[in-house]
C-alpha positions as CSV (number, residue, x, y, z in Angstrom):
1,M,61.2,70.4,54.2
2,K,58.2,68.8,55.9
3,L,55.4,71.1,57.1
4,S,52.6,69.2,58.9
5,H,50.0,71.9,59.6
6,I,49.3,75.5,60.4
7,E,50.7,75.8,64.0
8,H,49.2,79.2,64.7
9,I,48.1,82.5,63.3
10,G,49.7,85.5,65.1
11,I,47.5,88.6,65.6
12,A,48.9,91.9,66.8
13,V,46.7,93.6,69.4
14,K,46.9,96.8,71.3
15,N,45.4,95.5,74.5
16,L,45.8,91.8,75.4
17,E,43.2,91.8,78.2
18,E,40.5,93.4,76.0
19,S,41.3,91.1,73.1
20,I,41.1,88.0,75.3
21,K,37.7,89.1,76.5
22,F,36.5,89.4,72.9
23,Y,37.8,85.9,72.0
24,E,36.3,84.3,75.1
25,E,33.0,86.2,75.4
26,V,32.1,86.8,71.8
27,L,33.7,83.9,70.0
28,G,33.4,81.4,72.8
29,L,37.0,80.3,72.8
30,K,39.1,79.7,75.9
31,C,42.4,81.3,76.5
32,Y,44.7,78.4,77.7
33,A,48.0,80.2,78.2
34,I,49.4,83.7,78.7
35,E,53.1,84.1,78.4
36,E,55.7,86.9,78.1
37,V,58.6,86.4,75.7
38,K,61.0,89.0,77.0
39,D,63.6,88.8,74.2
40,Q,60.8,89.4,71.6
41,R,59.3,92.2,73.8
42,V,55.9,90.7,73.6
43,K,53.1,89.2,75.8
44,T,51.1,86.4,74.2
45,A,47.8,84.7,74.7
46,F,46.8,81.4,73.1
47,F,43.5,79.9,72.0
48,K,43.0,76.6,70.3
49,V,40.6,76.1,67.3
50,G,40.7,72.5,66.2
51,Q,44.4,71.7,65.7
52,T,45.3,75.3,65.0
53,K,46.1,78.0,67.6
54,V,45.4,81.7,67.5
55,E,48.2,83.7,69.2
56,L,47.4,87.2,70.3
57,L,50.5,89.4,70.6
58,E,50.7,92.6,72.7
59,S,53.9,94.6,72.6
60,T,55.7,95.2,75.9
61,D,57.9,97.8,74.2
62,P,56.8,100.3,71.5
63,E,60.2,99.8,69.8
64,G,59.7,96.0,69.7
65,P,58.5,94.2,66.5
66,I,54.8,94.1,67.5
67,G,54.9,97.8,68.7
68,K,56.4,98.9,65.4
69,F,53.9,96.7,63.4
70,I,50.9,98.2,65.2
71,E,52.2,101.7,64.8
72,K,52.7,101.2,61.0
73,K,49.7,98.9,60.2
74,G,47.4,98.9,63.2
75,E,46.0,95.8,64.8
76,G,45.6,92.7,62.7
77,V,47.1,89.5,61.3
78,H,50.9,89.6,62.0
79,H,52.2,86.2,60.8
80,L,51.3,82.7,59.7
81,A,53.2,79.9,61.5
82,F,53.7,76.4,60.2
83,A,54.7,73.4,62.2
84,A,57.9,72.0,60.7
85,E,60.0,68.9,61.3
86,G,63.7,69.5,61.3
87,I,63.7,73.3,61.4
88,E,67.4,73.7,60.9
89,G,67.3,71.7,57.7
90,A,64.2,73.6,56.6
91,L,66.0,76.9,57.1
92,E,69.0,75.6,55.1
93,E,66.8,74.4,52.3
94,L,64.9,77.7,52.2
95,H,68.2,79.7,52.1
96,H,69.4,77.6,49.2
97,K,66.1,78.3,47.4
98,G,66.7,82.0,47.7
99,V,64.3,82.8,50.6
100,Q,65.4,85.7,52.7
101,L,65.6,84.5,56.4
102,I,65.0,86.8,59.3
103,D,66.4,84.0,61.6
104,K,69.3,82.0,60.1
105,A,69.1,79.7,63.1
106,P,66.1,78.7,65.3
107,R,65.5,80.6,68.6
108,K,63.2,79.9,71.5
109,G,59.6,81.3,71.2
110,A,56.4,81.0,73.2
111,E,55.3,77.6,74.5
112,G,59.0,76.5,74.4
113,L,58.9,76.1,70.6
114,D,62.0,76.5,68.4
115,I,61.0,79.2,65.9
116,A,62.4,81.0,62.9
117,F,60.9,83.8,60.7
118,L,61.0,84.2,57.0
119,H,61.1,87.7,55.5
120,P,57.9,88.8,53.9
121,K,59.9,90.2,50.9
122,S,60.6,86.6,50.0
123,T,57.1,85.2,50.8
124,H,54.8,87.4,48.8
125,G,54.2,89.9,51.6
126,V,53.4,87.4,54.4
127,L,55.6,87.2,57.5
128,M,56.0,83.4,58.0
129,E,57.2,81.5,61.0
130,L,58.5,77.9,61.2
131,C,57.9,76.2,64.6
132,E,59.2,73.0,65.9
133,N,58.2,71.3,69.2
134,K,61.3,69.3,70.0
135,N,59.7,68.2,73.3
136,K,57.1,66.1,71.3
137,L,59.7,64.4,69.2
């Protein structure tokens, strides 16, 4: 498995518009993309800090994963995403190493990336995401 860098840090927020305003006006970052990922029931906003991105996630459905996360834990860091080469092979390798996979196969995520999540029960309490940009390969 080859991880090249932290692709992004996902942060669950209650109100995307208010959160964007904070990141732009207080932190001086620029939101470069807003996107809804319907099958994940989420609306996202992206900021770039060096090579790493910050992804804000607002639930579009209280029963979706972000809605449930906020209800249980409140706003805050939701997941850590790593850029991976050969995501299918990485998932197979992780499975053989005993890591519990949320996604046994990659699916489409924001920005057209292939994504797959690893269960926090197997990653010391951190929801982890693998991302691969097959358009850049």
